C-alpha positions in Angstrom: 0.0 0.0 0.0 2.9 2.3 0.7 4.5 1.4 -2.6 1.3 2.4 -4.5 1.2 5.8 -2.8 4.8 6.4 -3.7 4.1 5.8 -7.3 1.1 8.2 -7.2 3.3 10.9 -5.6 5.9 10.4 -8.4 3.3 10.8 -11.1 2.0 14.0 -9.5 5.5 15.4 -9.4 6.1 14.4 -13.0 2.9 16.0 -14.1 3.8 19.2 -12.2 7.2 19.3 -13.9 5.5 19.1 -17.4 3.2 22.0 -16.4 6.1 24.2 -15.3 7.9 23.4 -18.6 4.8 24.3 -20.5 4.5 27.6 -18.7 8.2 28.4 -19.3 7.9 27.6 -23.0 4.8 29.7 -23.2 6.5 32.6 -21.5 9.5 32.3 -23.9 7.2 32.3 -26.9 5.3 35.2 -25.5 8.6 37.1 -25.1 9.6 36.3 -28.7 6.2 37.5 -29.9 6.5 40.7 -27.9 10.0 41.3 -29.2 9.0 40.6 -32.8 6.0 43.0 -32.4 8.3 45.6 -31.0 10.7 45.3 -33.9 7.8 45.6 -36.3 6.4 48.7 -34.5 9.7 50.4 -34.4 10.4 49.4 -38.0 13.8 48.1 -37.1 15.6 47.2 -40.3 12.5 48.2 -42.3 10.8 45.1 -41.0 7.5 46.9 -40.4 7.6 48.6 -43.8 8.3 45.3 -45.6 5.4 43.5 -43.7 3.0 46.4 -44.2 1.5 45.2 -47.5 0.6 41.8 -45.9 -0.6 43.0 -42.5 -2.2 46.4 -43.2 -5.6 44.7 -43.8 -5.4 42.2 -40.9 -7.8 43.3 -38.2 -5.6 43.1 -35.1 -2.1 42.8 -36.5 -2.4 46.0 -38.5 -2.0 48.0 -35.2 1.5 46.6 -34.8 2.6 48.3 -38.0 4.6 51.6 -37.8 2.8 54.8 -38.4 2.8 56.3 -41.9 2.1 59.7 -43.3 -1.4 60.8 -44.3 -0.3 60.8 -47.9 0.9 57.2 -47.7 -2.3 56.1 -46.0 -4.5 57.9 -48.6 -2.5 56.2 -51.4 -3.0 52.8 -49.8 -6.7 53.3 -49.4 -6.9 54.3 -53.0 -4.5 51.7 -54.3 -5.3 51.4 -58.1 -4.5 47.7 -58.6 -6.6 44.7 -57.6 -4.0 42.1 -58.4 -0.3 41.7 -58.5 -0.4 41.0 -62.2 -2.0 44.4 -62.8 0.7 46.1 -60.8 3.4 44.3 -62.7 1.8 45.2 -66.0 1.7 48.9 -65.0 5.4 48.7 -64.0 6.3 47.3 -67.4 4.3 50.0 -69.1 6.1 52.7 -67.1 9.5 51.1 -67.9 8.6 51.2 -71.6 7.7 54.9 -71.3 11.0 55.5 -69.5 13.0 53.8 -72.2 11.2 55.8 -74.9 11.9 59.0 -73.0 15.5 58.1 -72.5 15.8 57.4 -76.3 14.1 60.7 -77.0 16.4 62.5 -74.6 19.4 60.9 -76.3 18.2 62.1 -79.7 17.7 65.6 -78.3 21.1 65.6 -76.7 22.6 64.6 -80.1 20.7 67.3 -81.8 21.8 69.9 -79.2 25.4 68.8 -79.6 25.1 69.2 -83.4 23.5 72.7 -83.0 26.2 73.7 -80.6 28.9 72.6 -83.0 27.2 74.5 -85.9 26.9 77.5 -83.6 30.6 77.4 -82.8 31.4 77.1 -86.5 29.2 80.1 -87.4 30.7 82.1 -84.5 34.0 82.1 -86.3 32.3 83.7 -89.3 30.5 86.2 -87.1 33.8 87.2 -85.4 35.4 87.6 -88.8 32.5 89.7 -90.0 32.6 91.9 -86.9 36.3 92.3 -87.3 35.9 93.2 -91.0 33.2 95.7 -90.2 35.4 97.3 -87.6 38.3 97.6 -90.1 36.0 99.1 -92.7 34.7 101.7 -90.1 38.3 102.6 -89.1 39.3 102.9 -92.8 36.3 105.1 -93.6 36.9 107.4 -90.6 40.6 107.7 -91.6 39.7 108.4 -95.2 37.2 111.1 -94.4 39.5 112.7 -92.0 42.3 112.8 -94.6 40.0 113.9 -97.4 39.1 117.0 -95.3 42.4 117.7 -93.4 44.9 116.5 -96.0 43.3 116.9 -99.5 46.8 116.8 -101.1 47.1 113.2 -99.8 43.5 112.2 -100.7 42.8 113.6 -104.2 40.2 111.0 -105.2 37.5 109.4 -103.0 35.1 106.9 -104.6 31.7 106.5 -102.8 28.5 104.6 -103.5 25.9 105.4 -100.9 27.8 107.1 -98.2 29.0 110.7 -97.9 26.4 112.0 -100.4 24.5 113.8 -97.6 25.7 115.6 -94.5 29.4 115.3 -95.4 31.0 118.7 -95.2 34.3 118.6 -97.1 35.3 122.1 -98.4 38.3 120.8 -100.4 36.0 118.7 -102.5 36.0 120.6 -105.9 35.1 118.0 -108.5 32.3 115.4 -108.4 32.0 112.7 -111.0 28.5 111.2 -111.1 28.1 107.7 -112.5 25.0 106.8 -110.5 21.3 107.4 -111.1 20.0 110.0 -108.6 17.1 112.3 -108.5 15.3 115.0 -106.6 16.5 115.7 -103.1 19.1 113.0 -103.1 20.7 114.5 -106.3 20.5 118.0 -104.8 22.2 116.9 -101.6 24.9 115.1 -103.6 25.9 118.0 -105.8 26.0 120.3 -102.8 29.1 118.5 -101.6 31.2 120.6 -104.0 29.7 124.1 -103.2 31.6 124.6 -100.0 34.1 127.4 -100.2 37.7 126.5 -99.3 39.7 129.7 -99.0 40.4 132.2 -101.9 41.3 129.5 -104.4 37.8 128.0 -104.6 34.9 130.0 -105.9 32.7 127.0 -107.0 32.8 123.3 -107.7 32.5 121.2 -110.8 30.0 118.4 -111.7 31.0 115.8 -114.3 27.7 114.0 -115.2 28.2 110.6 -116.8 24.5 109.7 -116.3 23.1 112.8 -118.1 21.1 113.8 -115.0 21.0 117.4 -115.9 
């Protein structure tokens, strides 16, 4: 009878040990769950962000997810795709648009490079033209100055459109006309020789090759 009670006491002790083990395992699991929930909530290693697509619609677990901005939440609530296939298809469509835009930008870049090269080439001609115009202006100014101040060094001055009006050169005595002119323009031109230049000049001479008079 004593032996039977001893066996019963051993079974009770064994059963109590299993219960304690169960409680310890349960506590460990609970600690792991709490730790995992904390990592999700704090978004350690982007864990919460990566799990958000899967847990955001789960009734209780969604409260474990880290907080997001109002814009992100509004976008999630109005997510335009019902299936993953639709989202992937949209991604491929956007990639195709990006490739087309990249190609177009490459073409534009090539065109811009060509235009810049052409602009650089034309800039050389522009600089040459400006330099030539400057030399012409300097020559004209020197010629007019010499024609007035040093008539003995500038006895003949050939003009086309310039100096026919408003050019006061008293030493100018002879004018040879080989250009069709009329009215006020003709009058202004022939007046270039009517300026007195000391006692040696009483009037000027007009040699008309166009029979204007």
